[in-house]
N, C-alpha and C positions, 0 to 999 in steps of 0.2 A: 811937524808935530812936536809938541813940548813934552818932555818926560818929567813927571813929578817925582821929586826926591822923597824917599820914604824916611820918616823920622826914626831914629834909633831909640828903642825903648830902654828904660832902665833895666839892665840885665840882673836878674835875681842871683845868678851864680857868682856875680862879682862879690856878693856879700858872704857867700858860703866858702868855707875852707876846702880847697882841693889839694890833695897830696900830689904835687908835681914830681916827686921823686920816682913815681911809677913810670915817668916818661924817659928816665935815664936809659933803659934798655932799648927803647924805640929809637931814641936819638943816636945811640951808639950803632944800632943796626943800619941806619940809613945815612949816617954821617959821611960826607964827601962823595956821595953818589948823585947822579943826575936823574931827573925825571921822578923824583920821590914825593911830590906834593900829594897826590891822591893816596898812595900807599901809607904815607905818614899819617894823614888824616884818618884813614881807615883804622890804623893801629891805635890811634888815640881814642877813637870812638869805641873800639873794641874794649878798651880798658874801662872807660867811664860810662859808656852807654850814650854819650853825647860829646860834643866838643866844648869843653869849658873855656870861657873867655881868657882865663889866665894861661891856658895852654898855648894860645896863639903867640903870646909874648915870648915864652920860653922857646917854642919851636922856631920862631923867627930869629931869635938871638943865636941859638945853637946850630941851626941848619943853614942860615944865610938866606932863607926864603923870605921875601918881603911879607910883612903881615897882611898887606892889602891883597897879595896874591893868594895867601892862605884863605882869607875871608872870601875872596872872589870865587875860588873853587868850592869852598864849603857852602856858599849860598847858591851856586849854580846847580849843583847836583842834589837831587832829591834824597839821596841816600844819607846825607849828612844832617845831623840835628845840632842846633845851637842851644837847646835847653834840655834839661833832664826829662826822661820819659818814664812811664810806668813800668812795673815789673813785667807786665804782659802787654803786647801790642795787638789791638783788635783792628784788622783791616776790613773795611766794608767795600766790596767790589761794586763799582759803578760803570762797568763795561756795558756794552750794548745789550747783551743777553740779560744781565742782571738788572739793568735800568728798566727795560720793558717789563720785567717780572716783579718790580716793586722795590728796587734798591733804596729809593728815597724813603719809603715807609720804614724799611729796616733801619736805616741810619737814624731817622727821627725817633723811632722807638728805643733804640739803644742809647742815644744821647739823652733822651728824656729820662730813661730809667737810671742812668748813671749821673744825671744832673751836671753834664758838661757840654761844651761845644766841640765841633769837629776839630781835631788836632790837639785837644786838651787832655790833661791827665786828671784822673779822679783824685779827690783830696787825700785818700789813703795811699796814693801812689801805686795802686794795683793795676789799673788799666790806663792806656793811652789809646784813643780811638782815632783812626785815620780813614778818610775816603780815598780809595785808590782807583786808578783807571781800569785795571783788569788784573784778575788773579789767574786767568787761564783755565778756569773750571766751568766753562760755559754750559756744559751738559748738566751741571748741578745748580744752575742759576735759580734764584739768587743766592749768593754765598758770602760768608764771612770767613776770615782766617784769624785764629788766635795763635800767636807765635807761629808754629809750623803746622798747626792742625786746621783742616778745612771742614766747614760745616755748611751743607747745602740744602736746597729745596726748602728755604726758610720763609716764614712770614714775620711780621713785626713781633708778634707774641712769641713764636718759637725762637727767634733770635735772642730776645731778652731772656728766655728760659735757658738757652745755651750759655749766655753770659753768667747767669746766676749759678748754674751747675758747675761751670768751669771754675768759678771763684771758690765754691765749696770744696771742689776736688783739689785745688792747688793752693789753698790758703793755709800755709804752714809756717 
C-alpha cells in the first residue's frame, strides 16, 4: 500500500507576530530533563491556545528536542492544535448514542448557522466547532459541549439556539 504525502499548507501564523518571550519560563522549567516532549507542548498550548510554528524552532533550539519529533508528537495527538482556535470550543458528540439520535443534523445546523466547516473558527474568532467521538453523556444524547458546559437532548434548532444564547451571555 502506498502512503500519500500530505502537502503542507501555508501557515497563517507564520505571518503573525508571536511573543516567544512567554516561553522562557516553560523552557527553564523543563530544561535538561528527560521525557519532556508532551509536557512542553502542553505548556506552550496553554499559553497561546495552540502551537505556533515559530515556537517549534525555539523549543528545538533550547531543549535539544528535534523539530521533527516535536511536530511528530503534535500531529499524532488530537489534543494539540497547530492553528489558532476561537475563544470558545463547541464540541458536537458523534458517539453511538448521539449519532442514532441525530448528531449529524445538529452538526449541520450549527455549522450552517455559523457559516463554517467542521474544525473551523468563526470569522469573529468566537467559536471553533469540532466533531468528537464521545463526550460521555450518553443519557443526554444528543449533546454538545461549549467549553466545559454540556447541553443535552438537543435538536438542530435547539442546538443553534444554545449557540446563540451562549454567545449573548459570554460576549463581553
